[in-house]
C-alpha positions as CSV (number, residue, x, y, z in Angstrom):
1,X,-290.0,245.7,192.7
2,X,-288.6,243.5,195.4
3,X,-288.6,240.5,193.1
4,X,-286.4,242.4,190.6
5,X,-284.0,243.6,193.3
6,X,-283.6,239.9,194.4
7,X,-282.9,239.0,190.7
8,X,-280.2,241.7,190.5
9,X,-278.6,240.5,193.7
10,X,-278.7,236.9,192.5
11,X,-277.1,237.9,189.2
12,X,-274.4,239.9,191.0
13,X,-273.5,236.8,193.1
14,X,-273.4,234.5,190.1
15,X,-271.3,236.8,187.8
16,X,-267.6,237.1,188.9
17,X,-265.9,240.5,189.2
18,X,-264.0,241.7,186.1
19,X,-260.4,240.7,185.7
20,X,-257.4,242.9,185.1
21,X,-255.5,241.5,182.1
22,X,-256.9,241.3,178.6
23,X,-256.7,237.5,178.5
24,X,-258.2,237.2,182.0
25,X,-261.0,239.4,180.8
26,X,-261.7,237.2,177.9
27,X,-261.8,234.1,180.1
28,X,-264.0,235.8,182.6
29,X,-266.3,237.0,179.9
30,X,-266.8,233.4,178.8
31,X,-267.4,232.4,182.4
32,X,-269.9,235.3,182.7
33,X,-271.8,234.1,179.7
34,X,-272.1,230.6,181.0
35,X,-273.0,231.8,184.5
36,X,-275.6,234.2,183.2
37,X,-277.2,231.6,181.0
38,X,-277.4,229.2,184.0
39,X,-278.9,232.0,186.1
40,X,-281.5,232.9,183.5
41,X,-282.5,229.2,183.1
42,X,-282.9,228.9,186.9
43,X,-284.9,232.1,187.3
44,X,-287.1,231.2,184.4
45,X,-287.9,227.8,185.9
46,X,-288.7,229.5,189.2
47,X,-291.0,232.0,187.5
48,X,-292.9,229.3,185.6
49,X,-293.3,227.4,188.9
50,X,-294.7,230.5,190.6
51,X,-297.2,231.1,187.7
52,X,-298.2,227.4,187.9
53,X,-298.9,227.7,191.6
54,X,-300.8,230.9,191.0
55,X,-303.1,229.2,188.5
56,X,-303.7,226.4,191.0
57,X,-304.6,229.0,193.6
58,X,-307.1,230.6,191.2
59,X,-308.9,227.4,190.8
60,X,-309.0,226.7,194.5
61,X,-310.4,230.1,195.3
62,X,-313.1,230.4,192.6
63,X,-315.7,230.3,195.3
64,X,-314.2,233.1,197.2
65,X,-316.0,236.4,197.5
66,X,-315.9,239.0,194.8
67,X,-313.7,241.1,197.0
68,X,-311.2,238.3,197.4
69,X,-311.3,237.6,193.7
70,X,-310.5,241.2,192.9
71,X,-307.6,241.0,195.4
72,X,-306.4,237.8,193.7
73,X,-306.7,239.5,190.3
74,X,-304.6,242.4,191.5
75,X,-302.0,240.0,192.8
76,X,-302.0,238.2,189.4
77,X,-301.6,241.5,187.5
78,X,-298.7,242.4,189.8
79,X,-297.1,239.0,189.1
80,X,-297.6,239.5,185.3
81,X,-296.1,243.0,185.5
82,X,-293.1,241.6,187.4
83,X,-292.8,238.9,184.7
84,X,-292.8,241.5,181.9
85,X,-290.2,243.7,183.7
86,X,-288.1,240.6,184.3
87,X,-288.5,239.4,180.7
88,X,-287.5,242.8,179.4
89,X,-284.4,242.9,181.7
90,X,-283.4,239.4,180.5
91,X,-283.7,240.6,176.9
92,X,-281.4,243.5,177.6
93,X,-278.9,241.3,179.4
94,X,-279.0,238.8,176.6
95,X,-278.5,241.5,174.0
96,X,-275.5,242.9,175.9
97,X,-274.1,239.4,176.5
98,X,-274.4,238.6,172.8
99,X,-272.7,241.8,171.9
100,X,-269.8,241.2,174.3
101,X,-269.5,237.6,173.0
102,X,-269.2,239.0,169.5
103,X,-266.5,241.5,170.6
104,X,-264.6,238.8,172.5
105,X,-264.6,236.5,169.5
106,X,-263.6,239.2,167.1
107,X,-260.7,240.2,169.3
108,X,-259.7,236.6,169.7
109,X,-259.7,236.1,165.9
110,X,-257.6,239.3,165.5
111,X,-255.0,237.9,168.0
112,X,-255.0,234.6,166.2
113,X,-254.3,236.4,162.9
114,X,-251.1,238.1,164.2
115,X,-248.7,238.1,161.3
116,X,-244.9,237.7,161.2
117,X,-243.8,240.1,158.5
118,X,-240.6,239.6,156.4
119,X,-238.3,242.7,156.6
120,X,-236.1,242.6,153.6
121,X,-233.6,245.4,154.3
122,X,-230.6,243.2,155.2
123,X,-231.0,240.5,152.6
124,X,-231.8,243.2,150.0
125,X,-228.4,244.7,150.7
126,X,-226.6,241.4,151.1
127,X,-227.5,240.1,147.6
128,X,-227.9,243.5,145.9
129,X,-225.2,243.3,143.3
130,X,-226.0,239.8,142.2
131,X,-229.7,240.3,142.0
132,X,-229.9,243.9,140.6
133,X,-231.5,242.5,137.5
134,X,-233.7,240.0,139.3
135,X,-233.4,236.2,139.1
136,X,-233.7,236.1,135.4
137,X,-230.8,238.5,135.1
138,X,-228.4,235.9,136.6
139,X,-225.9,234.7,134.0
140,X,-226.9,231.2,132.6
141,X,-229.6,231.0,135.2
142,X,-231.7,228.3,133.4
143,X,-228.9,225.8,133.0
144,X,-227.5,226.4,136.5
145,X,-231.0,226.0,138.0
146,X,-231.5,222.7,136.2
147,X,-228.1,221.4,137.4
148,X,-229.0,222.4,140.9
149,X,-232.3,220.6,141.1
150,X,-231.2,217.5,139.2
151,X,-231.5,214.5,141.5
152,X,-232.8,216.5,144.5
153,X,-235.8,215.1,146.4
154,X,-239.1,216.9,146.0
155,X,-238.9,218.8,149.3
156,X,-235.5,220.2,148.4
157,X,-236.7,221.3,145.0
158,X,-239.6,223.1,146.6
159,X,-237.2,224.8,149.0
160,X,-235.1,226.0,146.1
161,X,-238.0,227.3,144.1
162,X,-239.5,229.0,147.2
163,X,-236.2,230.8,147.9
164,X,-235.7,231.9,144.3
165,X,-239.4,233.1,144.0
166,X,-239.1,235.2,147.1
167,X,-235.7,236.6,146.3
168,X,-237.0,237.6,142.9
169,X,-240.0,239.3,144.6
170,X,-238.0,241.4,147.0
171,X,-235.9,242.7,144.2
172,X,-239.0,243.8,142.3
173,X,-240.4,245.5,145.4
174,X,-239.3,248.3,147.6
175,X,-237.5,247.3,150.8
176,X,-240.5,247.1,153.1
177,X,-242.3,244.6,155.4
178,X,-243.9,241.9,153.3
179,X,-246.5,239.3,154.2
180,X,-244.5,236.3,152.7
181,X,-244.8,233.4,155.0
182,X,-247.3,230.6,154.8
183,X,-249.6,229.6,157.8
184,X,-247.2,226.7,158.6
185,X,-244.2,229.0,158.6
186,X,-246.0,231.6,160.7
187,X,-246.7,228.9,163.3
188,X,-243.1,227.8,163.3
189,X,-241.9,231.4,163.6
190,X,-244.0,232.1,166.7
191,X,-243.1,228.8,168.2
192,X,-239.4,229.7,167.7
193,X,-240.0,233.0,169.4
194,X,-241.6,231.3,172.4
195,X,-239.3,228.3,172.7
196,X,-235.9,229.8,171.7
197,X,-235.8,233.6,171.7
198,X,-237.6,234.0,175.0
199,X,-235.5,231.4,176.8
200,X,-232.1,232.9,176.7
201,X,-230.7,234.2,179.9
202,X,-228.0,236.8,180.6
203,X,-226.0,235.8,183.7
204,X,-223.6,238.7,183.4
205,X,-222.0,241.0,180.9
206,X,-219.7,238.1,179.7
207,X,-221.9,235.0,180.3
208,X,-225.1,233.9,178.6
209,X,-227.1,230.7,179.0
210,X,-229.5,228.7,176.9
211,X,-230.7,225.1,177.6
212,X,-227.5,223.9,179.2
213,X,-225.1,225.8,176.9
214,X,-222.9,228.7,178.0
215,X,-221.4,231.4,175.8
216,X,-219.2,234.3,176.6
217,X,-221.1,236.5,174.1
218,X,-224.8,236.7,173.3
219,X,-224.7,234.8,170.0
220,X,-227.2,232.0,170.4
221,X,-228.0,231.7,166.7
222,X,-231.3,229.9,165.9
223,X,-229.7,228.0,163.0
224,X,-227.3,226.4,165.4
225,X,-229.1,225.9,168.7
226,X,-232.7,225.6,167.4
227,X,-232.3,224.1,164.0
228,X,-228.9,222.4,164.7
229,X,-227.5,222.9,161.2
230,X,-230.1,220.5,159.8
231,X,-228.5,217.5,161.5
232,X,-232.0,215.9,161.9
233,X,-232.0,215.4,158.1
234,X,-228.8,213.3,158.2
235,X,-229.8,209.7,157.6
236,X,-226.8,207.9,159.2
237,X,-225.3,210.0,162.0
238,X,-223.9,206.9,163.6
239,X,-221.2,206.8,160.9
240,X,-219.6,209.8,162.5
241,X,-219.2,208.3,166.0
242,X,-215.6,207.1,165.7
243,X,-214.4,209.6,163.2
244,X,-213.1,213.2,163.3
245,X,-215.2,216.3,162.6
246,X,-214.1,219.5,160.7
247,X,-215.8,222.7,161.9
248,X,-214.7,225.2,159.3
249,X,-215.7,228.7,160.3
250,X,-216.2,228.0,164.0
251,X,-216.9,231.6,165.1
252,X,-217.0,231.6,168.9
253,X,-217.4,227.8,169.3
254,X,-221.2,227.7,169.1
255,X,-221.2,225.0,166.4
256,X,-218.7,223.0,168.4
257,X,-221.3,222.7,171.2
258,X,-223.6,220.9,168.8
259,X,-220.9,218.8,167.0
260,X,-218.9,217.7,170.1
261,X,-221.4,215.0,171.3
262,X,-221.5,213.4,167.8
263,X,-218.1,211.8,168.0
264,X,-215.8,210.0,170.3
265,X,-212.8,211.5,168.5
266,X,-212.0,215.1,167.8
267,X,-213.7,218.2,166.5
268,X,-211.2,220.5,164.8
269,X,-212.7,224.0,165.0
270,X,-211.1,226.5,162.5
271,X,-211.5,230.2,163.3
272,X,-208.9,232.7,161.9
273,X,-210.4,235.9,163.5
274,X,-208.3,236.6,166.6
275,X,-211.2,238.0,168.6
276,X,-213.6,235.1,167.7
277,X,-210.8,232.5,168.3
278,X,-210.3,233.9,171.8
279,X,-214.0,233.7,172.6
280,X,-214.1,230.2,171.2
281,X,-211.5,229.1,173.7
282,X,-213.6,230.6,176.5
283,X,-216.7,228.6,175.1
284,X,-214.6,225.4,175.2
285,X,-213.6,226.0,178.8
286,X,-217.1,227.1,180.0
287,X,-218.7,224.0,178.6
288,X,-215.9,221.6,179.5
289,X,-215.5,220.4,175.9
290,X,-212.7,217.8,176.1
291,X,-212.7,216.7,172.4
292,X,-212.7,220.2,170.7
293,X,-209.4,221.4,169.2
294,X,-209.4,225.2,168.5
295,X,-207.3,226.0,165.3
296,X,-206.4,229.6,164.7
297,X,-206.2,229.3,160.9
298,X,-208.3,229.9,157.8
299,X,-209.1,227.0,155.4
300,X,-208.8,227.9,151.7
301,X,-207.5,226.6,148.4
302,X,-203.8,227.0,149.2
303,X,-201.3,227.5,152.0
304,X,-200.0,230.8,153.0
305,X,-201.4,234.1,154.2
306,X,-204.7,235.8,153.4
307,X,-206.4,239.1,154.3
308,X,-209.3,238.7,156.7
309,X,-212.0,241.4,156.8
310,X,-213.1,241.9,160.4
311,X,-216.7,242.3,161.5
312,X,-217.6,239.9,164.3
313,X,-219.5,236.8,163.1
314,X,-219.2,237.9,159.5
315,X,-215.5,238.3,159.3
316,X,-214.2,236.6,156.2
317,X,-211.8,236.7,153.2
318,X,-214.5,237.4,150.7
319,X,-215.9,241.0,151.2
320,X,-219.5,241.9,150.9
321,X,-220.7,245.5,150.3
322,X,-223.6,245.0,152.8
323,X,-221.1,245.2,155.7
324,X,-219.0,248.1,157.1
325,X,-215.9,246.2,158.1
326,X,-213.9,247.3,161.2
327,X,-210.6,246.7,159.4
328,X,-208.6,243.7,158.4
329,X,-205.8,241.5,159.5
330,X,-203.4,239.0,157.9
331,X,-204.0,235.4,159.0
332,X,-202.4,232.1,158.3
333,X,-204.3,229.8,155.9
334,X,-204.0,226.2,154.9
335,X,-205.9,223.6,152.9
336,X,-208.0,220.9,154.5
337,X,-206.2,218.3,152.5
338,X,-202.8,219.3,153.9
339,X,-204.1,219.6,157.4
340,X,-205.8,216.2,157.3
341,X,-202.7,214.5,156.0
342,X,-200.4,216.2,158.4
343,X,-202.5,215.2,161.4
344,X,-203.5,211.8,160.1
345,X,-207.3,212.4,160.5
346,X,-210.2,210.2,159.6
347,X,-212.9,212.7,158.6
348,X,-216.5,211.7,159.1
349,X,-218.2,215.1,158.9
350,X,-217.4,218.6,157.5
351,X,-219.5,221.6,158.4
352,X,-218.7,225.0,156.8
353,X,-219.8,228.6,157.4
354,X,-217.0,230.5,155.7
355,X,-218.7,233.8,154.7
356,X,-218.5,233.1,151.0
357,X,-215.2,231.2,150.9
358,X,-216.9,227.8,150.5
359,X,-215.8,227.2,146.9
360,X,-212.2,228.1,147.7
361,X,-212.4,225.7,150.7
362,X,-213.8,222.9,148.5
363,X,-210.9,223.3,146.0
364,X,-208.5,222.7,148.9
365,X,-210.6,219.8,150.4
366,X,-211.0,217.6,147.2
367,X,-208.7,214.8,148.2
368,X,-210.2,214.6,151.7
369,X,-213.7,214.4,150.3
370,X,-212.7,211.8,147.7
371,X,-210.9,209.6,150.3
372,X,-213.3,209.7,153.2
373,X,-216.7,210.6,151.6
374,X,-217.7,212.5,154.8
375,X,-221.1,213.9,155.5
376,X,-221.2,217.5,154.3
377,X,-223.1,220.4,155.9
378,X,-222.2,223.3,153.7
379,X,-223.5,226.8,153.9
380,X,-224.7,227.9,150.4
381,X,-226.3,231.2,151.2
382,X,-223.4,233.6,151.1
383,X,-223.8,234.3,147.4
384,X,-226.0,233.3,144.5
385,X,-223.1,231.5,142.9
386,X,-222.7,229.3,146.0
387,X,-226.4,228.6,146.1
388,X,-226.5,227.5,142.4
389,X,-223.1,226.0,141.9
390,X,-221.8,224.2,145.1
391,X,-224.1,221.2,144.8
392,X,-223.2,220.5,141.0
393,X,-219.5,221.0,141.9
394,X,-219.6,218.2,144.5
395,X,-221.8,216.1,142.2
396,X,-219.0,216.2,139.5
397,X,-216.8,214.2,141.8
398,X,-219.1,211.2,141.1
399,X,-218.8,209.8,144.7
400,X,-222.4,208.7,145.1
401,X,-223.5,211.6,147.2
402,X,-227.2,212.2,147.8
403,X,-228.2,215.8,148.4
404,X,-230.8,217.8,150.4
405,X,-231.2,221.5,150.7
406,X,-232.5,222.8,154.0
407,X,-233.6,226.3,154.8
408,X,-234.6,226.8,158.4
409,X,-237.7,228.9,159.1
410,X,-236.2,231.9,160.8
411,X,-237.8,234.9,159.2
412,X,-235.3,235.2,156.3
413,X,-235.5,234.0,152.7
414,X,-232.1,232.6,151.8
415,X,-229.9,233.2,154.9
416,X,-228.6,230.0,156.6
417,X,-229.6,227.7,153.7
418,X,-227.5,224.5,154.0
419,X,-226.6,221.8,151.5
420,X,-226.6,218.4,153.1
421,X,-224.6,215.7,151.2
422,X,-224.3,212.1,152.3
423,X,-223.2,208.9,150.7
424,X,-225.9,206.2,151.4
425,X,-226.1,202.6,150.4
426,X,-229.6,202.9,148.8
């Protein structure tokens, strides 16, 4: 059995030791398979060469004595026995290797199939009142849907339909994890997790970092820092360069970080929440933003005072039963039209995220929009009414706007949907 022991020692040298981590084990398994196959091929060649030499020796010694021939026969039988033992061992090793390969591939396929489930609890609560009867229960849904999709490009219409289909589904299902997302969406969600969620860094209790940006609070929203409010869909961003920008609903200054480099003039960031406004000023200082003007006011349909319901990023004048507000405060409000005229602004872009007060804002911004025809990035996800009606409301102004609807892939169905409106020559 010395030959078999030599084979085992040779295999032990050729096959690397097992690795620790699962992924390393998979890689090593593949290496083992290749190494073992090469070893089997080499040993098989050696065995065939030995048998060939043995046959040649038989021919050369045919004239030997009978005793010598019997000795040679015994040697031949021994070689054949070693060959049978070796062949059987190879068969067992091949069987085990094939089984391990199947297990490895099965596990690899299982990992590749990892699924990002939609968890509907928050959105279910957020739109509960409006969608209690499903999509078809919305008042005048058919005519409002047709007004919304009229003139939209194909991708935007597909986005609208996908949102409405999925919203209807979750209100016909129990709030539970659902496998909603397409393969392409799954890919984007895992890429976002790897490239965005995993790359934020906490410097201290009051300082957070992501790709050159600093915030005093850990509020790096994917819609802002990863999807950039859909700015990549704006066709003529160069028209903003020497004009002012309105950041309505500025929160802690996160959007200002994205908007500031777009213009050589000013970004006017409106945030009425005292707590958020204070954090916004810290963001401006931390990032040395020279052209951002923090404005501690709300933008609405008229001047005066309004009641602001307080709850961090979702503070707003239009309450939603999905939130448990921490209280409220009285804040100063103005219209965009009055503010623009008082400060002699030339408005090139308006971004809004006003927690459901968008339509009030638009009523107070009509003259500004008619005069400057700025690019519009308007949140339309805070209510079903906003989603269906804001685009037709702007379209009624007959200013030549072209529209797109963008819904970033972020694991939600309607949240962060944005209407992009732009006046283009063609």
